[in-house]
C-alpha positions as CSV (number, residue, x, y, z in Angstrom):
1,M,-20.5,54.4,12.6
2,L,-19.4,50.8,11.2
3,L,-16.0,49.9,11.4
4,P,-15.1,46.6,11.3
5,L,-11.6,45.6,11.3
6,I,-9.7,42.6,11.8
7,T,-7.1,43.1,13.9
8,N,-4.0,41.5,11.9
9,T,-3.7,45.0,10.2
10,H,-1.2,47.6,11.2
11,L,-3.5,50.4,11.3
12,K,-2.3,54.0,11.7
13,M,-5.0,56.7,11.7
14,T,-3.3,60.3,12.7
15,T,-6.7,61.9,14.3
16,P,-9.8,59.1,14.9
17,E,-12.1,61.9,14.0
18,H,-11.4,61.6,10.3
19,I,-13.2,58.8,10.1
20,G,-16.5,60.9,11.3
21,K,-19.8,60.0,10.7
22,C,-19.5,57.9,7.6
23,F,-19.6,54.2,7.5
24,A,-16.8,52.4,6.0
25,R,-15.6,49.0,6.4
26,L,-11.6,48.8,6.8
27,C,-10.2,45.4,6.2
28,D,-7.0,43.5,5.9
29,T,-6.5,40.0,4.0
30,E,-3.0,39.1,5.6
31,M,-1.2,39.6,9.0
32,G,1.5,42.4,8.7
33,A,-0.9,44.2,6.1
34,R,-0.6,48.7,6.5
35,L,-3.3,50.5,6.3
36,E,-2.6,54.3,7.1
37,L,-5.0,57.4,6.7
38,G,-3.4,60.3,6.8
39,R,-5.3,63.4,9.1
40,N,-8.9,64.8,7.6
41,V,-9.3,61.9,5.7
42,G,-13.0,61.5,4.8
43,I,-14.3,58.0,3.5
44,S,-18.0,57.3,3.1
45,G,-19.4,54.1,2.6
46,T,-16.2,52.6,1.5
47,I,-14.3,49.4,1.3
48,I,-10.4,49.6,2.2
49,C,-8.8,45.9,1.8
50,A,-4.9,45.6,2.2
51,A,-2.9,42.6,1.9
52,K,0.2,44.5,1.7
53,S,0.1,48.3,2.1
54,I,-2.5,51.1,1.7
55,V,-1.2,54.7,2.5
56,I,-3.6,57.4,2.1
57,G,-2.7,60.7,2.2
58,E,-4.0,63.6,4.4
59,G,-7.3,65.8,3.6
60,T,-8.4,62.7,0.9
61,I,-11.9,62.4,0.2
62,I,-13.4,59.3,-0.9
63,G,-16.9,58.7,-2.0
64,S,-19.2,56.6,-1.4
65,G,-19.4,53.2,-2.4
66,A,-15.5,53.3,-3.4
67,M,-13.3,50.4,-3.5
68,I,-9.4,50.3,-2.7
69,L,-7.9,47.0,-3.3
70,D,-4.4,45.8,-3.0
71,N,-4.5,42.2,-4.0
72,D,-7.0,39.8,-6.3
73,F,-8.1,37.8,-3.3
74,H,-8.5,34.7,-5.3
75,S,-5.9,32.9,-7.7
76,P,-6.6,30.2,-10.2
77,E,-5.8,26.6,-8.5
78,G,-5.7,23.0,-10.8
79,E,-8.2,22.9,-13.8
80,W,-11.5,24.5,-12.0
81,G,-10.6,25.5,-8.6
82,W,-10.0,28.5,-6.9
83,K,-7.2,29.2,-4.0
84,T,-7.0,31.8,-1.0
85,D,-3.8,33.9,-1.8
86,Y,-3.8,37.3,-0.7
87,V,-0.5,38.2,-0.8
88,T,0.8,37.1,-3.6
89,G,0.5,39.6,-6.5
90,A,-0.5,41.8,-3.7
91,R,1.1,45.5,-4.5
92,A,1.1,48.7,-2.5
93,I,-1.4,51.2,-3.3
94,Q,-0.2,54.9,-2.5
95,I,-3.0,57.8,-2.4
96,G,-1.5,61.3,-2.3
97,R,-2.2,64.4,-0.1
98,G,-5.8,66.4,-1.2
99,V,-6.8,63.8,-3.3
100,F,-10.9,63.2,-4.4
101,I,-12.0,59.7,-5.2
102,G,-15.7,59.9,-6.5
103,S,-18.5,57.5,-5.9
104,R,-18.0,53.8,-6.8
105,A,-14.4,54.8,-8.6
106,I,-12.4,51.4,-7.7
107,V,-8.9,51.6,-6.8
108,L,-6.8,48.2,-7.7
109,K,-2.9,47.2,-6.7
110,G,-0.1,48.7,-7.5
111,V,-1.2,52.3,-8.5
112,T,-0.2,55.4,-7.3
113,I,-2.5,58.3,-7.2
114,G,-0.5,61.8,-6.8
115,D,-1.7,64.5,-4.7
116,R,-4.7,66.9,-5.8
117,A,-5.7,64.3,-8.6
118,V,-9.2,63.7,-9.0
119,I,-10.8,60.4,-9.8
120,G,-14.2,60.4,-11.7
121,A,-17.0,58.5,-10.3
122,G,-17.1,54.9,-11.5
123,A,-13.4,55.1,-12.7
124,V,-11.7,51.6,-12.7
125,V,-8.0,52.8,-11.2
126,V,-5.2,50.4,-13.0
127,K,-2.3,52.7,-13.7
128,D,-1.0,55.7,-11.8
129,V,-2.6,58.9,-11.8
130,P,0.2,61.9,-11.7
131,P,-0.7,65.2,-9.4
132,G,-3.0,67.1,-10.5
133,A,-4.4,65.1,-12.9
134,V,-8.1,64.2,-13.5
135,A,-8.8,61.0,-14.4
136,A,-12.0,59.1,-15.4
137,G,-13.4,56.1,-17.2
138,N,-12.9,52.0,-17.0
139,P,-10.2,51.7,-17.6
140,A,-9.2,55.3,-16.5
141,K,-7.6,57.5,-18.1
142,I,-6.3,61.2,-17.7
143,I,-8.6,63.5,-19.4
144,R,-7.4,67.1,-17.9
145,Q,-4.5,67.9,-16.2
146,K,-4.4,70.8,-13.9
147,E,-1.2,72.6,-12.8
148,L,-0.2,72.4,-9.2
149,I,0.4,76.0,-7.6
150,S,3.2,75.3,-4.6
């Protein structure tokens, strides 16, 4: 199991077994970043990087090669330079319960994905996805809305 983690992150995992026998890279980019994984979250070959906050609800499954990033990592500085500024512009990501995120999908900063939503393989999620929705494409668009049973 590959699970490198920079220790500045406030990591809360309900139970350790939800990481299971998978490969994941969990990292933070800033002191005090919050990364919370609910019970029975399944991650496989996934990169999750938090500068502010990423919360993933219980029972969510994240496919191989997916990335969840709450920041831009670098911003322009001067005429041609780049500065390492993770916090400025970082926005929290909230992923609901029972969500399915397909292989190689990318979830970008400020997004909320509702309970039981499905994100298609390779999707680039830049806007909120409501509960029960199926979103796919680049940028991800809602292609179907399921009615949730309470």
